[in-house]
C-alpha positions as CSV (number, residue, x, y, z in Angstrom):
1,E,-9.2,-15.8,41.9
2,M,-6.7,-14.2,39.6
3,P,-7.5,-10.6,38.5
4,L,-8.8,-10.2,34.9
5,Q,-5.5,-8.5,33.7
6,G,-3.5,-11.5,35.0
7,R,-5.8,-13.9,33.2
8,C,-5.4,-12.0,29.9
9,V,-1.6,-12.1,30.2
10,G,-1.8,-15.8,31.0
11,L,-4.2,-16.3,28.1
12,T,-1.8,-14.6,25.7
13,F,1.1,-16.8,26.9
14,F,-1.0,-20.0,26.5
15,V,-2.2,-18.9,23.0
16,A,1.4,-18.5,22.0
17,L,2.2,-22.0,23.3
18,A,-0.8,-23.4,21.5
19,Y,0.2,-21.6,18.4
20,M,3.7,-23.1,18.6
21,G,2.1,-26.6,19.0
22,L,3.3,-27.0,22.6
23,S,-0.1,-27.2,24.3
24,Q,-3.8,-26.5,23.9
25,A,-5.1,-23.3,25.3
26,A,-8.7,-22.5,26.4
27,F,-9.8,-19.0,25.9
28,T,-10.7,-17.1,29.0
29,P,-14.0,-15.3,28.8
30,G,-13.8,-11.6,28.3
31,C,-10.3,-11.6,26.8
32,C,-8.9,-11.4,23.3
33,A,-5.5,-13.1,22.5
34,C,-4.2,-9.7,21.3
35,P,-4.8,-6.8,23.6
36,R,-2.9,-4.6,21.2
37,T,-2.1,-4.9,17.5
38,Q,0.4,-3.2,15.3
39,A,1.5,-2.9,11.7
40,V,4.2,-5.5,11.0
41,K,7.0,-4.9,8.6
42,G,9.6,-7.4,7.6
43,R,9.6,-11.1,6.6
44,L,6.9,-13.4,7.9
45,S,7.1,-17.2,8.2
46,D,3.6,-18.1,9.4
47,F,0.3,-16.8,10.7
48,Q,-2.7,-17.9,12.7
49,V,-6.2,-16.4,12.5
50,F,-8.4,-16.4,15.5
51,P,-12.0,-15.8,14.5
52,K,-14.5,-13.7,16.5
53,R,-15.8,-15.6,19.5
54,P,-17.9,-14.9,22.6
55,S,-14.8,-13.9,24.5
56,C,-13.5,-11.5,21.8
57,D,-15.5,-9.3,19.5
58,R,-12.9,-9.1,16.7
59,E,-11.0,-11.4,14.4
60,E,-7.3,-11.6,15.4
61,L,-4.2,-12.2,13.3
62,V,-1.0,-13.5,15.0
63,V,2.0,-13.6,12.7
64,T,5.5,-15.1,13.1
65,R,8.0,-12.3,12.1
66,I,11.5,-13.2,11.2
67,N,13.9,-10.8,12.8
68,P,17.1,-9.5,11.2
69,D,19.1,-12.0,13.4
70,D,16.9,-14.8,12.0
71,S,15.1,-15.3,15.3
72,T,11.3,-15.4,15.2
73,Q,8.8,-13.5,17.2
74,L,5.0,-13.8,17.5
75,V,3.3,-10.5,16.9
76,C,-0.3,-9.4,16.8
77,M,-0.8,-7.8,13.5
78,S,-3.5,-5.2,12.8
79,T,-6.3,-6.5,10.7
80,E,-7.0,-2.9,9.6
81,G,-3.8,-2.3,7.7
82,V,-3.1,-3.1,4.1
83,R,-0.9,-6.2,4.8
84,G,-3.3,-7.6,7.4
85,K,-6.3,-7.2,5.1
86,R,-4.4,-8.8,2.3
87,I,-3.5,-11.8,4.5
88,L,-7.0,-12.2,5.7
89,S,-8.5,-11.8,2.2
90,C,-6.1,-14.5,0.9
91,W,-6.9,-16.7,3.9
92,E,-10.6,-16.5,3.0
93,S,-9.9,-17.1,-0.7
94,I,-8.1,-20.4,0.0
95,N,-11.0,-21.4,2.2
96,R,-8.8,-21.4,5.3
97,N,-6.8,-24.3,3.9
98,E,-3.7,-24.7,6.3
99,S,-1.7,-26.5,3.6
100,C,-2.0,-23.4,1.2
101,K,-1.6,-20.6,3.7
102,L,2.0,-19.8,3.0
103,E,0.8,-18.5,-0.3
104,C,-0.9,-15.7,1.6
105,L,2.4,-14.6,3.1
106,H,4.1,-14.4,-0.3
107,A,1.2,-12.9,-2.3
108,Q,2.2,-9.7,-3.9
109,P,0.0,-6.7,-3.3
110,I,-2.3,-5.7,-6.0
111,R,-0.7,-2.4,-7.1
112,K,-2.8,0.4,-8.5
113,P,-1.5,1.7,-11.8
114,P,0.5,4.8,-11.3
115,P,-1.4,8.0,-11.9
116,P,-0.9,9.5,-15.3
117,T,2.0,11.8,-15.4
118,P,1.0,15.3,-16.4
119,T,2.0,16.0,-19.9
120,T,2.7,19.4,-21.2
121,P,0.3,20.2,-24.0
122,A,1.8,20.7,-27.4
123,P,2.0,24.4,-28.1
124,A,-1.0,25.5,-30.2
125,E,0.0,25.7,-33.8
126,R,-0.4,29.2,-35.2
127,Y,-2.2,29.5,-38.5
128,I,0.0,31.1,-41.0
129,P,-1.9,32.0,-44.1
130,E,-0.5,31.2,-47.5
131,A,1.0,34.1,-49.4
132,D,-1.8,34.1,-52.0
133,E,-4.4,34.4,-49.2
134,M,-2.8,37.5,-47.9
135,N,-4.0,40.9,-49.0
136,Y,-0.8,42.3,-50.3
137,E,-0.9,45.5,-52.1
138,L,1.5,45.5,-54.9
139,C,3.8,48.5,-54.7
């Protein structure tokens, strides 16, 4: 019997293989595919969403990151970050359609309009009475 930690490491490896289309992986009870997640910066070429299941109490997002040397790397992306939330939201909006999912990688974030810049108020105009309104005493 393999210890639980060894089974989880093995599971992560098999999930990666299944993700790359090299084999089918069965999930081991009690394990998530991504023991840790991270914010991922840089270019992405693909992603896979693993829904919640009896063996894992959270939705998981595995992305393929393109490294500066053009190699690729599978990374478990945080689903709590802005980019992860945007990908998952897009994935749901396209009804999990595999043929459209690349749109989700290239979708631009919805940017909030910049806050209004503080403007300096125009100086209050002083009232200058007309000459005939003034009480001049004639000398």
